[in-house]
KELUMBA-297247 format. One record per residue: residue number from 1; z, x, y of N, C-alpha, C, O, CB in turn; residue in three letters. Coordinates in pm, 1 decimal. Glycine has a CB too. Example, Ala and Ser with C-alpha at 12.3 -4.5 7.8 and 13.67 -1.06 7.14 Angstrom:
BEGIN
(node 1,(780.0,1319.0,-569.0),(780.0,1230.0,-450.0),(780.0,1320.0,-330.0),(846.5,1423.6,-331.9),(904.6,1130.8,-447.3),'ALA')
(node 2,(708.0,1285.0,-225.0),(714.0,1367.0,-106.0),(787.0,1290.0,3.0),(803.9,1340.9,113.8),(572.5,1408.4,-59.8),'SER')
//
This chain:
BEGIN
(node 1,(11139.9,17787.7,1047.2),(11167.4,17773.4,1185.9),(11199.2,17631.2,1225.3),(11273.9,17604.3,1319.5),(11054.1,17822.9,1263.5),'MET')
(node 2,(11142.2,17545.2,1152.9),(11164.9,17404.8,1184.8),(11313.2,17371.8,1169.2),(11370.0,17296.4,1248.2),(11078.7,17313.2,1094.4),'VAL')
(node 3,(11372.8,17427.5,1069.5),(11512.7,17397.9,1046.9),(11599.2,17456.3,1158.7),(11698.6,17395.4,1198.3),(11556.9,17452.1,911.1),'LYS')
(node 4,(11562.8,17570.9,1208.3),(11639.6,17631.2,1317.5),(11625.8,17547.2,1443.2),(11723.0,17526.1,1515.7),(11593.0,17775.9,1344.2),'ILE')
(node 5,(11506.9,17500.3,1468.5),(11486.2,17414.1,1586.3),(11563.0,17283.0,1570.7),(11620.5,17230.9,1666.2),(11335.1,17385.3,1607.1),'GLU')
(node 6,(11562.2,17231.8,1449.2),(11638.0,17108.5,1423.9),(11787.8,17131.5,1445.8),(11857.5,17048.3,1503.9),(11612.4,17057.7,1279.8),'ASP')
(node 7,(11835.1,17246.7,1397.6),(11976.4,17279.5,1415.6),(12009.5,17297.8,1563.9),(12114.3,17253.1,1610.5),(12012.2,17406.9,1337.1),'LEU')
(node 8,(11919.8,17363.6,1637.4),(11942.0,17381.3,1782.2),(11941.6,17245.9,1853.4),(12022.4,17225.8,1944.0),(11833.2,17474.2,1843.3),'LEU')
(node 9,(11855.7,17154.2,1816.9),(11849.9,17020.1,1877.1),(11978.0,16943.0,1847.0),(12032.6,16874.8,1933.7),(11726.9,16941.8,1825.0),'ALA')
(node 10,(12024.8,16954.8,1723.5),(12148.8,16886.7,1685.3),(12266.3,16946.0,1762.7),(12354.9,16872.6,1806.4),(12173.3,16898.1,1532.2),'ILE')
(node 11,(12267.8,17078.2,1780.0),(12373.7,17144.6,1854.3),(12373.6,17101.6,2000.4),(12479.8,17077.1,2057.5),(12358.6,17295.7,1844.1),'LEU')
(node 12,(12255.3,17092.0,2061.6),(12244.8,17046.8,2201.2),(12290.8,16901.9,2214.4),(12355.7,16867.1,2313.0),(12099.6,17061.3,2252.4),'LYS')
(node 13,(12258.9,16818.1,2118.4),(12299.8,16677.3,2120.2),(12451.7,16667.0,2113.1),(12512.7,16584.8,2181.4),(12235.1,16599.6,2003.1),'ALA')
(node 14,(12512.6,16752.6,2028.5),(12658.0,16751.6,2018.3),(12721.8,16798.3,2147.5),(12824.4,16744.2,2188.8),(12704.0,16839.1,1902.6),'LYS')
(node 15,(12662.1,16899.1,2213.0),(12715.2,16947.9,2340.7),(12708.4,16838.6,2447.1),(12805.2,16817.1,2520.0),(12637.4,17072.6,2387.6),'GLU')
(node 16,(12595.3,16769.9,2456.4),(12583.2,16663.6,2558.2),(12676.5,16548.2,2524.2),(12731.4,16483.5,2613.4),(12436.4,16612.8,2568.5),'SER')
(node 17,(12694.0,16522.8,2394.7),(12786.1,16416.6,2353.1),(12929.6,16456.0,2384.3),(13009.4,16371.6,2425.1),(12770.6,16386.6,2202.6),'GLU')
(node 18,(12963.4,16583.7,2365.6),(13099.2,16628.4,2395.7),(13123.4,16623.8,2547.3),(13234.9,16594.3,2590.4),(13122.8,16772.0,2340.9),'SER')
(node 19,(13019.9,16652.8,2629.1),(13033.2,16640.0,2774.2),(13056.6,16494.1,2813.4),(13136.1,16464.3,2902.6),(12907.7,16694.8,2845.0),'ASN')
(node 20,(12985.9,16404.0,2745.0),(13005.0,16261.9,2771.3),(13145.3,16218.4,2731.6),(13208.3,16138.7,2801.0),(12900.4,16178.8,2696.5),'LYS')
(node 21,(13193.7,16271.0,2619.9),(13329.9,16237.8,2576.1),(13434.1,16289.2,2675.1),(13532.0,16220.1,2703.3),(13356.9,16296.4,2436.8),'ASN')
(node 22,(13413.5,16410.4,2728.2),(13506.1,16464.7,2827.5),(13507.8,16377.5,2952.9),(13614.1,16346.4,3006.6),(13467.6,16609.3,2863.7),'LYS')
(node 23,(13390.6,16339.0,2998.2),(13380.7,16253.0,3116.1),(13446.1,16117.6,3090.2),(13513.5,16062.7,3177.4),(13233.8,16233.9,3156.6),'LEU')
(node 24,(13426.2,16065.3,2972.1),(13486.3,15937.5,2936.0),(13638.4,15947.2,2934.8),(13707.4,15857.4,2983.0),(13435.2,15891.3,2799.5),'LEU')
(node 25,(13691.3,16059.3,2878.2),(13835.8,16077.7,2877.3),(13891.2,16094.6,3018.6),(13998.6,16042.2,3048.4),(13872.6,16198.3,2792.1),'TRP')
(node 26,(13822.8,16164.4,3104.1),(13868.4,16182.0,3242.9),(13872.7,16047.3,3314.9),(13970.2,16015.4,3382.9),(13775.8,16280.4,3319.0),'ILE')
(node 27,(13766.7,15969.2,3299.4),(13764.3,15836.8,3362.8),(13872.6,15744.1,3306.6),(13930.7,15665.2,3381.0),(13626.9,15772.4,3344.3),'LEU')
(node 28,(13900.1,15752.9,3176.4),(14004.6,15671.2,3114.2),(14141.9,15707.1,3169.3),(14223.2,15618.9,3196.9),(14002.9,15688.9,2961.8),'ALA')
(node 29,(14167.8,15837.6,3185.3),(14296.4,15881.3,3239.2),(14312.2,15834.0,3383.6),(14418.3,15784.4,3421.3),(14309.3,16035.1,3231.1),'VAL')
(node 30,(14207.3,15849.0,3464.2),(14212.7,15803.5,3604.2),(14236.3,15652.2,3610.3),(14315.3,15605.6,3692.4),(14081.1,15840.3,3678.8),'ILE')
(node 31,(14169.6,15576.3,3525.4),(14188.3,15430.7,3521.9),(14329.4,15392.9,3482.1),(14387.4,15300.9,3539.8),(14089.6,15366.9,3425.9),'GLY')
(node 32,(14385.9,15462.7,3383.9),(14522.6,15433.7,3340.3),(14622.4,15464.1,3451.6),(14714.2,15385.8,3475.9),(14557.4,15514.8,3214.2),'ALA')
(node 33,(14604.8,15577.7,3519.4),(14694.2,15613.0,3631.0),(14683.8,15508.7,3742.0),(14785.1,15468.6,3799.2),(14660.0,15754.0,3686.5),'VAL')
(node 34,(14562.6,15465.0,3772.3),(14543.7,15363.9,3876.5),(14609.0,15231.7,3836.6),(14668.5,15164.9,3921.0),(14393.8,15342.7,3904.3),'ALA')
(node 35,(14598.9,15193.1,3709.6),(14660.2,15068.7,3662.5),(14812.0,15076.6,3672.4),(14876.0,14981.1,3716.3),(14618.0,15039.0,3517.5),'ALA')
(node 36,(14870.7,15189.5,3632.1),(15016.3,15206.8,3640.7),(15060.7,15205.0,3786.4),(15163.1,15145.0,3819.1),(15060.2,15338.9,3572.9),'VAL')
(node 37,(14984.7,15270.0,3874.3),(15019.9,15270.5,4016.7),(15011.4,15129.6,4074.3),(15097.3,15090.3,4153.3),(14927.5,15365.9,4095.4),'ALA')
(node 38,(14910.2,15053.5,4036.5),(14897.3,14915.9,4084.7),(15011.9,14828.2,4038.7),(15064.9,14748.6,4116.2),(14766.4,14856.4,4038.5),'GLY')
(node 39,(15050.4,14842.5,3913.1),(15163.3,14764.8,3861.2),(15292.6,14804.3,3932.0),(15372.8,14717.8,3967.3),(15177.7,14785.1,3708.9),'ILE')
(node 40,(15313.5,14934.4,3953.1),(15433.7,14980.8,4022.8),(15438.7,14926.2,4165.0),(15545.0,14884.7,4211.3),(15438.6,15134.3,4025.3),'ALA')
(node 41,(15327.8,14925.5,4233.4),(15323.6,14872.5,4370.1),(15352.2,14722.1,4371.0),(15423.4,14673.3,4458.8),(15186.3,14900.9,4434.6),'TYR')
(node 42,(15297.0,14648.4,4273.5),(15320.6,14504.6,4267.0),(15468.3,14474.7,4243.3),(15524.2,14383.7,4304.6),(15235.3,14441.5,4156.5),'ALA')
(node 43,(15531.5,14551.4,4154.1),(15675.0,14532.8,4127.4),(15755.4,14567.1,4252.3),(15849.5,14495.7,4286.6),(15721.1,14620.5,4007.3),'VAL')
(node 44,(15720.0,14674.0,4319.5),(15789.0,14713.7,4442.8),(15780.4,14603.7,4547.9),(15881.7,14569.6,4609.1),(15729.5,14844.0,4498.2),'TYR')
(node 45,(15661.9,14547.6,4570.0),(15644.0,14441.4,4670.1),(15721.1,14315.0,4632.3),(15770.5,14242.9,4719.0),(15494.9,14408.4,4686.5),'ARG')
(node 46,(15730.6,14289.4,4502.8),(15800.4,14169.8,4456.0),(15951.6,14185.6,4473.5),(16020.0,14089.1,4507.6),(15766.1,14141.6,4308.3),'TYR')
(node 47,(16003.8,14305.2,4450.7),(16148.5,14324.9,4452.7),(16205.2,14356.4,4590.9),(16324.4,14334.4,4612.5),(16184.5,14435.0,4359.0),'LEU')
(node 48,(16127.1,14406.2,4684.0),(16180.4,14438.8,4816.1),(16189.1,14312.5,4900.2),(16098.7,14229.1,4896.7),(16092.7,14545.1,4886.6),'THR')
(node 49,(16299.3,14297.7,4977.2),(16312.6,14178.6,5063.1),(16215.4,14185.6,5179.9),(16171.9,14293.1,5221.2),(16457.3,14164.9,5115.8),'PRO')
(node 50,(16182.9,14069.1,5231.0),(16088.4,14059.8,5342.4),(16166.4,14052.5,5472.9),(16204.6,13944.5,5518.1),(15994.9,13936.0,5326.9),'ASP')
(node 51,(16189.5,14168.7,5532.5),(16265.8,14173.2,5656.7),(16189.0,14112.8,5772.1),(16248.7,14057.1,5864.2),(16304.0,14315.3,5689.7),'TYR')
(node 52,(16058.1,14123.2,5768.4),(15976.7,14069.7,5876.9),(15988.5,13918.4,5885.1),(15986.2,13861.6,5994.3),(15831.1,14109.7,5858.7),'LEU')
(node 53,(16001.0,13852.8,5770.3),(16015.2,13707.1,5769.5),(16143.6,13665.7,5840.4),(16144.2,13569.1,5916.8),(16014.2,13653.2,5625.0),'GLU')
(node 54,(16253.6,13739.3,5815.2),(16379.2,13710.1,5884.0),(16364.1,13733.0,6033.1),(16414.5,13655.0,6113.8),(16493.3,13796.2,5828.3),'ASP')
(node 55,(16295.1,13839.4,6069.8),(16272.5,13867.3,6211.4),(16190.6,13755.7,6275.7),(16221.4,13711.3,6386.3),(16201.4,14002.4,6229.1),'PHE')
(node 56,(16086.6,13710.8,6206.1),(16003.3,13602.5,6259.3),(16084.1,13475.6,6277.7),(16067.7,13405.6,6377.7),(15884.6,13575.7,6166.9),'ASP')
(node 57,(16172.5,13444.5,6181.3),(16255.5,13325.2,6193.8),(16346.8,13335.1,6315.4),(16359.9,13239.4,6391.7),(16338.4,13304.3,6067.1),'ASP')
(node 58,(16410.2,13451.3,6333.2),(16496.7,13470.0,6449.6),(16416.4,13462.5,6578.1),(16459.5,13401.3,6675.9),(16570.3,13603.9,6441.3),'ASP')
(node 59,(16299.7,13524.9,6577.7),(16215.4,13523.4,6696.6),(16171.8,13381.3,6729.4),(16173.4,13340.7,6845.6),(16092.9,13613.4,6677.0),'PHE')
(node 60,(16132.6,13305.2,6626.1),(16091.4,13167.2,6648.6),(16206.3,13084.5,6703.4),(16186.1,13001.0,6791.6),(16039.1,13105.4,6519.5),'ASP')
(node 61,(16327.4,13106.9,6651.8),(16443.7,13033.4,6701.5),(16467.3,13064.8,6848.1),(16488.7,12974.0,6928.4),(16568.7,13067.1,6619.0),'ASP')
(node 62,(16463.8,13192.9,6883.8),(16483.8,13231.3,7022.9),(16372.1,13176.5,7110.3),(16396.0,13128.1,7221.0),(16491.5,13383.4,7036.0),'ASP')
(node 63,(16250.4,13184.7,7059.1),(16133.9,13137.6,7134.1),(16143.1,12987.0,7156.4),(16115.0,12938.3,7265.9),(16003.1,13173.1,7060.0),'PHE')
(node 64,(16182.6,12913.0,7052.0),(16197.6,12768.1,7064.5),(16310.4,12733.2,7160.4),(16299.0,12638.7,7238.4),(16223.7,12704.9,6927.6),'ASP')
(node 65,(16420.5,12810.3,7154.6),(16531.7,12784.8,7245.6),(16486.7,12801.7,7389.8),(16527.2,12725.3,7477.4),(16649.6,12878.4,7215.2),'ASP')
(node 66,(16403.2,12901.2,7414.2),(16355.0,12924.5,7550.2),(16278.3,12803.4,7600.6),(16299.8,12758.2,7713.0),(16266.2,13049.9,7555.8),'PHE')
(node 67,(16188.9,12750.8,7517.6),(16110.2,12636.0,7560.2),(16194.0,12509.0,7564.4),(16169.3,12420.9,7646.7),(15991.4,12616.8,7467.8),'PHE')
(node 68,(16293.4,12499.2,7475.5),(16381.4,12382.7,7480.0),(16459.8,12382.4,7609.7),(16481.6,12276.5,7668.6),(16477.0,12381.2,7359.3),'GLU')
(node 69,(16503.1,12501.3,7655.9),(16574.2,12509.4,7782.6),(16484.8,12461.6,7896.2),(16528.9,12386.6,7983.3),(16622.3,12652.8,7808.7),'ASP')
(node 70,(16359.6,12505.1,7895.0),(16266.7,12461.1,7999.2),(16245.9,12310.3,7992.1),(16241.8,12242.6,8094.8),(16131.8,12534.2,7985.8),'GLU')
(node 71,(16232.9,12258.2,7870.2),(16213.0,12114.2,7854.5),(16335.4,12037.7,7903.6),(16322.5,11933.3,7967.4),(16183.7,12079.2,7707.6),'GLU')
(node 72,(16454.5,12090.0,7873.6),(16575.8,12024.6,7919.8),(16581.9,12026.0,8072.1),(16622.7,11927.5,8133.7),(16699.9,12092.7,7860.5),'GLU')
(node 73,(16541.6,12137.3,8133.0),(16540.6,12144.5,8278.9),(16442.5,12043.0,8336.3),(16472.9,11974.7,8434.1),(16504.4,12286.4,8326.1),'GLU')
(node 74,(16324.6,12033.5,8275.1),(16225.2,11937.5,8323.0),(16276.6,11795.3,8305.1),(16259.2,11711.0,8393.2),(16091.3,11955.9,8248.8),'GLU')
(node 75,(16340.0,11768.4,8190.9),(16393.6,11634.9,8166.8),(16503.4,11601.7,8266.3),(16510.2,11488.9,8315.2),(16446.7,11623.3,8024.3),'GLU')
(node 76,(16590.1,11698.8,8297.2),(16697.6,11672.0,8392.6),(16639.6,11649.0,8531.9),(16689.6,11564.9,8606.7),(16799.0,11788.7,8394.9),'SER')
(node 77,(16534.6,11723.1,8567.1),(16469.9,11699.7,8696.2),(16407.0,11561.7,8700.4),(16416.2,11491.6,8801.2),(16363.9,11806.8,8723.9),'LYS')
(node 78,(16342.7,11522.5,8590.0),(16282.1,11389.9,8584.3),(16388.4,11281.6,8594.3),(16369.0,11181.1,8662.7),(16201.4,11373.1,8455.1),'GLU')
(node 79,(16502.0,11302.0,8525.6),(16610.5,11204.1,8530.9),(16666.2,11195.0,8672.3),(16694.4,11085.9,8721.9),(16722.4,11241.0,8431.4),'GLU')
(node 80,(16681.9,11310.9,8737.0),(16732.2,11309.6,8873.9),(16635.9,11235.5,8966.6),(16679.0,11157.6,9051.6),(16754.4,11453.0,8924.1),'GLU')
(node 81,(16507.1,11259.3,8950.6),(16410.2,11191.1,9036.4),(16410.9,11041.5,9007.6),(16398.1,10960.9,9099.8),(16268.5,11249.2,9016.0),'SER')
(node 82,(16425.7,11003.2,8880.7),(16434.0,10861.3,8846.7),(16559.3,10799.4,8906.2),(16555.7,10687.5,8957.4),(16432.5,10841.9,8694.7),'LYS')
(node 83,(16671.1,10873.0,8899.6),(16795.2,10821.9,8958.4),(16779.1,10804.0,9109.2),(16824.4,10704.2,9165.4),(16913.3,10917.2,8928.0),'GLU')
(node 84,(16714.7,10900.2,9174.5),(16692.0,10888.5,9318.3),(16603.5,10768.2,9349.5),(16628.3,10694.9,9445.3),(16628.3,11016.9,9373.3),'GLU')
(node 85,(16500.9,10748.6,9268.4),(16412.0,10633.7,9289.6),(16487.3,10502.8,9270.9),(16468.2,10408.6,9347.8),(16292.2,10639.6,9193.5),'GLU')
(node 86,(16572.4,10496.5,9169.6),(16648.3,10373.1,9148.7),(16748.4,10351.0,9260.4),(16771.4,10236.9,9300.5),(16720.3,10376.6,9014.1),'THR')
(node 87,(16808.7,10457.8,9311.8),(16901.3,10443.6,9425.5),(16826.6,10392.3,9547.6),(16873.6,10302.6,9617.6),(16970.2,10578.7,9457.8),'LYS')
(node 88,(16709.2,10450.5,9572.2),(16629.9,10405.3,9686.3),(16588.7,10259.7,9669.4),(16592.9,10181.9,9764.7),(16505.8,10493.6,9703.7),'GLU')
(node 89,(16548.9,10223.3,9548.1),(16510.1,10084.6,9523.3),(16629.6,9991.5,9539.8),(16616.6,9881.9,9594.4),(16450.2,10069.6,9382.7),'ALA')
(node 90,(16746.0,10035.4,9492.6),(16866.4,9952.7,9506.9),(16901.6,9935.4,9653.7),(16940.0,9826.5,9696.4),(16985.0,10015.1,9430.8),'ALA')
(node 91,(16888.6,10043.1,9731.4),(16916.9,10033.8,9875.3),(16817.3,9939.5,9942.8),(16855.0,9860.8,10029.7),(16911.5,10174.1,9941.4),'GLU')
(node 92,(16690.6,9947.6,9902.9),(16590.1,9859.2,9962.0),(16619.4,9713.8,9926.7),(16605.6,9625.9,10011.8),(16448.9,9898.2,9914.4),'ALA')
(node 93,(16658.9,9687.6,9804.6),(16693.2,9551.1,9764.0),(16815.6,9503.7,9840.3),(16820.9,9389.3,9885.4),(16718.4,9543.4,9611.7),'VAL')
(node 94,(16913.1,9590.9,9854.6),(17034.9,9554.5,9927.2),(17003.0,9521.2,10073.1),(17056.1,9424.6,10128.1),(17138.3,9668.8,9920.0),'GLU')
(node 95,(16917.5,9600.1,10134.8),(16877.6,9571.9,10273.0),(16804.4,9438.5,10282.3),(16828.0,9359.7,10373.9),(16788.5,9684.7,10327.5),'GLU')
(node 96,(16714.4,9414.0,10185.2),(16640.0,9287.9,10185.5),(16735.2,9170.1,10167.7),(16719.0,9066.9,10232.8),(16533.1,9287.5,10074.3),'ALA')
(node 97,(16834.1,9184.9,10080.2),(16931.4,9077.1,10059.2),(17012.8,9055.5,10185.5),(17036.3,8941.1,10224.4),(17024.5,9109.1,9940.1),'VAL')
(node 98,(17056.6,9163.3,10250.7),(17133.8,9150.7,10375.2),(17052.2,9078.9,10482.4),(17103.2,8991.5,10552.4),(17177.5,9289.8,10426.3),'ASP')
(node 99,(16924.5,9117.0,10494.4),(16838.3,9051.3,10593.2),(16821.4,8902.9,10561.2),(16824.2,8817.5,10649.8),(16700.7,9120.1,10598.6),'GLU')
(node 100,(16803.6,8874.3,10430.7),(16787.2,8734.1,10391.7),(16913.8,8655.4,10419.5),(16905.3,8540.4,10462.7),(16750.0,8723.1,10243.6),'ALA')
(node 101,(17029.8,8712.3,10396.5),(17158.3,8645.2,10423.7),(17172.7,8623.1,10573.2),(17214.0,8515.2,10615.9),(17278.5,8728.6,10369.1),'VAL')
(node 102,(17139.3,8723.6,10653.9),(17149.2,8709.4,10799.0),(17056.0,8599.2,10849.5),(17094.0,8517.6,10933.5),(17116.3,8842.7,10868.2),'GLU')
(node 103,(16933.1,8598.3,10796.6),(16838.6,8495.3,10837.0),(16888.3,8356.5,10795.2),(16875.9,8259.8,10870.5),(16700.2,8523.1,10776.2),'GLU')
(node 104,(16943.9,8348.2,10675.9),(16996.0,8219.1,10630.1),(17113.0,8175.8,10716.7),(17126.1,8057.5,10748.1),(17038.9,8226.7,10482.6),'ALA')
(node 105,(17197.6,8269.2,10755.4),(17312.3,8237.3,10841.0),(17263.5,8192.7,10978.8),(17316.6,8097.5,11035.9),(17407.2,8359.7,10854.0),'ALA')
(node 106,(17162.6,8261.4,11031.9),(17109.1,8223.7,11163.6),(17046.5,8085.6,11159.5),(17067.4,8004.6,11249.8),(17005.6,8326.3,11211.2),'GLU')
(node 107,(16970.0,8058.8,11055.0),(16908.0,7926.3,11045.9),(17013.3,7818.9,11026.6),(16999.4,7707.6,11077.4),(16806.6,7921.7,10931.0),'THR')
(node 108,(17118.7,7852.0,10952.9),(17227.0,7753.7,10935.0),(17295.4,7726.3,11067.7),(17327.4,7611.5,11098.6),(17330.5,7803.6,10831.1),'ALA')
(node 109,(17318.1,7830.7,11146.6),(17381.0,7812.2,11277.4),(17290.5,7731.5,11370.1),(17336.6,7643.6,11442.9),(17414.2,7948.4,11340.9),'GLU')
(node 110,(17162.1,7762.5,11366.3),(17067.8,7689.1,11450.9),(17065.3,7541.3,11412.2),(17063.5,7453.9,11498.8),(16926.2,7749.7,11439.8),'GLU')
(node 111,(17065.3,7514.4,11282.8),(17066.4,7375.0,11238.3),(17195.8,7306.1,11280.4),(17195.8,7189.3,11319.2),(17049.1,7367.0,11085.5),'GLU')
(node 112,(17304.3,7379.4,11272.2),(17434.1,7323.9,11310.9),(17435.3,7292.3,11459.9),(17482.6,7186.1,11500.4),(17548.3,7422.0,11276.0),'LYS')
(node 113,(17384.0,7383.1,11541.2),(17381.9,7357.7,11685.5),(17286.9,7243.6,11718.9),(17313.9,7166.7,11811.1),(17341.1,7484.5,11762.2),'THR')
(node 114,(17177.2,7230.9,11646.7),(17084.8,7119.5,11669.4),(17149.1,6988.3,11631.1),(17130.5,6887.7,11699.5),(16955.3,7139.3,11590.6),'GLU')
(node 115,(17225.3,6987.9,11521.5),(17294.0,6865.8,11480.9),(17398.4,6826.2,11584.2),(17415.2,6708.4,11615.4),(17359.5,6883.9,11343.5),'GLU')
(node 116,(17468.8,6927.2,11637.2),(17571.0,6896.4,11736.9),(17505.4,6842.1,11865.2),(17559.0,6752.5,11930.6),(17656.0,7023.0,11768.3),'GLU')
(node 117,(17391.5,6896.7,11898.7),(17321.4,6848.8,12017.1),(17272.4,6706.2,11995.8),(17279.9,6623.0,12086.2),(17203.7,6941.2,12051.3),'LYS')
(node 118,(17223.1,6679.0,11878.0),(17173.3,6545.4,11852.4),(17287.8,6445.7,11844.6),(17267.6,6328.6,11876.7),(17091.9,6542.9,11724.1),'THR')
(node 119,(17404.9,6486.3,11804.0),(17519.9,6397.1,11795.8),(17573.3,6368.8,11935.6),(17630.5,6261.9,11957.1),(17630.4,6458.0,11706.9),'GLU')
(node 120,(17558.5,6452.5,12024.1),(17613.0,6431.4,12158.2),(17530.8,6337.0,12231.1),(17560.2,6305.8,12346.5),(17623.5,6557.9,12235.0),'GLU')
//
């Protein structure tokens, strides 16, 4: 009987070992399929063009143009205000010069009339 029990134990060990081998083969096949799928996806991503990058570049260009237009408008407004300020300053200087010339002319006339009075 001992031999029969030994044979039954050996048979059970082979069955559990064969179950382990089946599980190992199933896991190996799944791993191989996953590896092939990963490689295929990597090749696909490498070979396909990046359309989104082109879209982003175009969008950035349009977006920058929009802000450049605003900046140009602000700069032109600033230039116009500076031009107005310089015109106003030039007019103020011109008025001051005219007043100074008039005052100098008046004082010259007054001195001339005083000299004529003193000569008489």
